[in-house]
Structures are given as C-alpha cells and as structure tokens.
C-alpha positions as CSV (number, residue, x, y, z in Angstrom):
1,M,217.4,165.3,15.8
2,K,219.0,164.5,13.2
3,H,221.9,165.9,14.8
4,T,221.6,163.9,18.0
5,T,221.2,160.7,15.8
6,S,224.3,161.4,14.0
7,L,226.4,161.9,17.2
8,G,224.9,158.6,18.4
9,A,225.9,156.4,15.7
10,C,229.2,158.6,15.5
11,F,229.6,157.2,19.2
12,L,228.2,153.8,18.4
13,L,231.1,153.3,15.4
14,V,233.9,154.6,17.9
15,A,232.7,152.3,20.4
16,T,232.0,149.2,18.2
17,T,235.8,150.0,16.8
18,A,237.2,150.2,19.9
19,F,236.1,146.9,21.1
20,A,237.1,144.9,17.9
21,E,240.2,146.4,18.4
22,G,240.8,144.8,21.7
23,P,243.5,145.1,24.0
24,L,247.0,146.3,22.7
25,I,249.0,143.2,23.7
26,K,248.0,139.6,23.8
27,T,248.6,138.0,26.7
28,L,248.4,133.8,27.1
29,D,248.6,133.6,31.0
30,F,249.9,135.2,34.5
31,H,253.4,133.9,34.7
32,N,255.6,134.5,37.5
33,V,256.2,137.3,40.4
34,H,259.7,137.8,41.8
35,I,260.5,138.0,45.2
36,R,263.2,139.6,47.1
37,V,264.7,138.0,50.3
38,S,268.3,137.6,51.7
39,D,268.9,134.0,50.9
40,P,266.9,132.6,47.9
41,A,267.4,129.2,48.2
42,R,266.1,129.2,52.0
43,A,263.1,131.0,51.0
44,G,262.1,128.3,48.3
45,E,262.6,125.8,50.9
46,W,260.7,127.7,53.1
47,Y,257.5,128.5,51.1
48,V,257.6,124.6,50.1
49,Q,257.6,123.5,53.6
50,H,255.1,125.9,55.1
51,L,253.2,127.4,52.4
52,G,252.6,124.3,50.2
53,A,254.5,125.4,47.1
54,T,256.2,122.7,44.8
55,P,259.6,122.7,44.3
56,G,261.0,124.3,41.0
57,R,264.4,123.3,38.6
58,A,266.4,125.5,41.1
59,P,266.3,126.1,44.7
60,Q,265.0,129.5,44.3
61,L,262.1,128.4,42.1
62,V,258.7,127.2,43.5
63,T,255.6,127.2,41.7
64,F,251.7,127.2,42.8
65,G,249.8,125.3,40.0
66,K,251.5,127.2,36.7
67,T,252.6,130.3,38.7
68,L,256.2,130.8,39.5
69,I,257.9,132.6,42.0
70,E,261.3,133.2,41.8
71,F,263.5,134.1,44.8
72,V,266.3,137.3,44.2
73,K,268.9,138.1,46.3
74,T,268.9,141.6,48.1
75,E,271.0,143.3,50.5
76,K,268.3,145.0,51.6
77,L,265.1,144.0,52.4
78,L,261.9,146.2,52.1
79,P,258.2,145.4,52.8
80,S,255.8,144.6,50.0
81,A,253.2,146.9,52.0
82,G,253.6,150.4,51.4
83,S,254.5,149.7,48.0
84,V,252.0,149.5,44.8
85,I,252.2,145.7,44.8
86,D,250.9,145.4,48.3
87,H,250.5,141.7,48.6
88,I,250.2,138.5,46.8
89,G,247.2,136.1,47.7
90,L,247.6,132.1,48.4
91,S,244.4,130.2,48.5
92,Y,243.7,126.8,50.7
93,A,240.6,124.2,51.7
94,D,241.4,124.7,55.4
95,L,242.3,128.1,56.5
96,D,241.9,127.2,60.0
97,A,244.2,124.8,60.2
98,R,247.0,126.2,57.5
99,M,247.3,129.1,59.7
100,K,248.7,127.1,62.5
101,D,251.2,125.8,60.1
102,F,252.4,129.6,59.0
103,A,252.7,130.5,62.6
104,A,254.8,127.4,63.6
105,G,257.1,128.1,60.7
106,G,257.7,132.1,61.7
107,A,255.2,133.8,59.5
108,K,253.9,136.7,61.0
109,V,250.0,136.8,61.3
110,V,249.2,140.1,60.8
111,T,245.3,139.8,60.9
112,P,243.8,136.8,62.0
113,V,241.4,134.5,60.0
114,R,238.1,136.1,59.8
115,D,234.9,134.8,57.7
116,V,233.6,137.4,55.1
117,P,230.0,136.9,54.2
118,G,229.4,136.4,50.7
119,L,233.3,136.2,50.0
120,F,235.3,133.7,51.9
121,K,237.6,133.0,55.1
122,L,240.7,135.4,54.6
123,G,243.4,136.4,56.9
124,F,246.8,138.5,56.1
125,I,250.2,136.7,57.2
126,E,253.8,138.0,56.6
127,D,257.0,135.8,55.3
128,L,260.3,136.0,56.8
129,W,261.4,138.7,54.2
130,G,258.3,141.0,54.4
131,T,256.1,139.5,51.9
132,K,252.5,140.4,52.6
133,I,250.3,137.3,51.6
134,E,246.6,137.4,52.3
135,V,245.9,133.6,52.9
136,V,242.1,132.8,51.5
137,Q,239.8,130.0,51.6
138,D,238.3,130.5,48.1
139,T,237.4,126.7,47.6
140,E,236.8,127.4,43.7
141,L,240.5,128.4,43.0
142,L,243.1,127.2,45.2
143,G,247.1,127.8,45.3
144,F,248.0,131.4,44.0
145,H,245.4,133.4,44.0
146,H,245.7,136.9,43.2
147,V,248.0,139.9,43.0
148,H,246.5,142.9,44.7
149,L,248.0,146.6,44.0
150,R,247.4,149.3,45.7
151,V,247.3,153.0,43.7
152,P,245.4,156.2,43.5
153,N,243.0,155.6,41.2
154,A,242.0,151.6,41.4
155,E,239.5,152.2,38.3
156,G,241.7,153.6,36.3
157,T,244.6,151.4,37.0
158,L,242.4,148.1,36.0
159,K,241.3,150.0,33.0
160,W,244.7,150.7,31.9
161,Y,245.8,146.9,32.4
162,L,242.6,145.8,30.6
163,D,243.4,148.6,27.4
164,M,247.3,147.3,27.5
165,F,246.5,143.5,28.2
166,G,243.5,142.6,27.8
167,G,242.1,139.8,30.6
168,Q,238.8,139.0,32.0
169,Q,236.8,142.2,33.2
170,A,234.8,140.2,36.5
171,K,234.0,140.8,40.1
172,L,235.4,138.1,42.4
173,K,232.7,136.4,43.9
174,G,230.4,139.2,42.4
175,R,232.1,141.9,44.8
176,I,235.5,142.9,43.7
177,D,236.0,144.5,40.5
178,G,239.0,142.7,39.3
179,L,240.7,141.2,35.8
180,R,241.4,137.3,35.4
181,Y,244.7,136.2,34.0
182,G,244.2,132.5,33.2
183,T,243.2,131.5,37.0
184,V,245.0,134.3,38.5
185,W,243.0,137.6,39.6
186,L,244.7,141.6,39.2
187,L,242.8,143.7,41.9
188,A,243.1,147.3,42.6
189,A,243.0,149.0,45.9
190,S,242.8,152.9,46.3
191,S,245.8,154.3,48.4
192,G,243.6,157.4,48.5
193,A,246.3,160.4,48.8
194,E,249.2,158.6,49.5
195,V,251.1,157.6,46.5
196,P,252.9,154.2,47.1
197,A,256.3,153.2,46.3
198,P,257.2,152.2,42.8
199,S,257.8,148.2,43.4
200,L,261.5,148.0,42.1
201,D,263.7,147.7,45.2
202,R,260.5,146.4,47.1
203,A,259.9,142.6,48.7
204,V,257.4,141.7,45.6
205,Y,259.6,143.2,42.8
206,N,257.0,142.3,39.6
207,I,254.0,140.7,37.9
208,A,254.8,138.7,34.4
209,Y,252.4,137.9,31.9
210,L,253.4,135.4,29.1
211,V,252.9,136.9,25.5
212,P,253.1,135.4,22.0
213,N,256.1,137.6,21.3
214,V,258.1,139.7,23.6
215,D,259.4,142.1,20.9
216,E,256.5,143.0,19.4
217,A,254.7,143.4,22.9
218,V,257.8,146.1,23.9
219,A,257.1,147.9,20.5
220,A,253.5,148.3,20.9
221,L,253.7,149.6,24.3
222,K,256.3,151.9,23.4
223,S,253.9,153.4,20.6
224,R,252.0,154.3,23.7
225,N,254.7,155.6,25.5
226,V,254.5,153.2,28.0
227,R,258.3,152.9,29.5
228,T,260.6,150.3,28.8
229,R,262.9,149.4,31.9
230,V,264.7,146.4,30.0
231,E,264.9,145.9,26.5
232,P,264.1,142.7,24.8
233,R,267.0,140.2,25.9
234,S,267.3,136.1,25.7
235,I,268.4,133.8,28.4
236,G,268.8,129.9,26.9
237,S,265.1,129.2,25.6
238,V,263.8,132.5,27.3
239,R,262.9,135.7,25.8
240,Y,261.8,138.8,28.2
241,A,262.0,142.3,29.3
242,F,260.5,144.9,31.8
243,V,258.2,147.6,31.1
244,Q,256.5,149.7,34.1
245,D,252.9,150.9,34.6
246,P,252.1,154.6,35.1
247,N,252.0,153.5,39.3
248,G,255.5,152.0,39.2
249,V,254.7,148.7,38.8
250,E,257.3,146.3,37.1
251,I,255.8,144.3,34.5
252,E,257.8,141.3,33.1
253,L,256.7,140.3,29.7
254,I,258.4,136.7,28.8
255,H,258.1,134.1,26.0
256,L,259.6,131.0,25.4
257,Q,261.8,130.7,22.0
258,Q,261.9,127.5,19.9
259,P,265.0,125.6,20.0
C-alpha cells in the first residue's frame, strides 16, 4: 500500500511540474499562411473581389481580420490536397449566397453546401491556383476560421503543437478536437496509412505564429531536435525564421522588432 501511494505521489508531482512548465514556446497569436500561386498580384485581387479579403499594404498581401495571407510566386502549381496542410477554412454569415459568388468568380466547387447538424453549414471550394478551402457558416467566428492538417497521427500531432506552442485546447462546437490560437483553429485529421507530402512546395506553404522573440524560440526548439529550415533573419522591422514539424509542416516564427 505504501509503495502504491508513493508511486501515485510521484506521478502527481511529475504531472504538476509538467503542467506548471507549460508549452516550450509562448505564442502571442496565429499570424499568417503563405500560398503559392502563378501571379501573386492577381491572386490578391481575386481573394479581395471574390472571397471578401481586405487588401494589404502590397498587392500580394490580403487579410481576413488579423490573419495575413501572403501570395508567393511559383512556376509549378501543386495543390494543397495531398499535403500535410490539406486546406484552410473561411467563415461567412450567409454561405449559400457566397457559394454563388465563388462559382461566378471561377472557383471550383468541390463539395456543395450541406448542413451538418450540431456543427454548421459547410462546403469545399478550390481557388484558381489549387488551394483547397473549406467554407463554413460559423456565425460565432467569421473570417479566417481554421487550418486543417492531414497527418498519420492526428492526436499525436495536436499534442506536439500543444507541447511546443501551447494554444487553447478545445473542441470545435464541442465535437472536433483542436487548438485555438487567438481566433484561429488548428485542426488535424488522420491520413490513415498514407503519408501526405510536406507543405514546402505545395499550395499552402506554411502556418505562422507571432512570438515574443524569434531567436529564443528557435534556440528552444533546437533543444528539442526540431528542424530549423531558415535561421533567424530580418527584413526591415520583421524578424523571422522557419522550422518544420515532424510531419513536414513549415512553421514560420515571427516578431516585430522595435525601430
């Protein structure tokens, strides 16, 4: 009995210590995704005109609320479907009406709108350059809604992100496990036996987190053997780096330097 009690106390101590330590990296918010396209300026214009994005400070930049999308030129278009970043999600107040606008703008309607009881109305479209987009009618969260990963071990992937970058662990509408960073959900679905392609060359290139200090974040991740693809560097007031998760998701870490 004493031995059992001792083991229980030991486990409680370890669990409490782990909880107290929290995630490896403090994240301030979800920041951006990069999307590969053949014509970045045209893509920015199309997202504003047909998807309701807000123009950014340059033609290749648009925003949905606080979330930035940057379009990057590529000569070889590869779809997001089949990649570890399967799709992004955008939410609208009247999805039926918007689906007509999407189709009129040239988007491919992959899945027509359907009402999922207990969740919301949803459908899937594909933009002109191969990005798969889940469009939903979640009136509690309009605009940029989620990023959906497709990985061999969905539960393990979400735990890795929770351990590395924190986030609010929750269930979308009480049904779908995920993590929230600000208003953006990170979701993961199982790919079964299939191993999806890394995101590096695909339509949705990366996800990005705003952090207090990029250099410190990269050093901490290196201590856990996380692969660094781009060492910390600066462009103007922006300090950034790229690391890669165990499934091949490109992750940008970014902070704004003081002038």
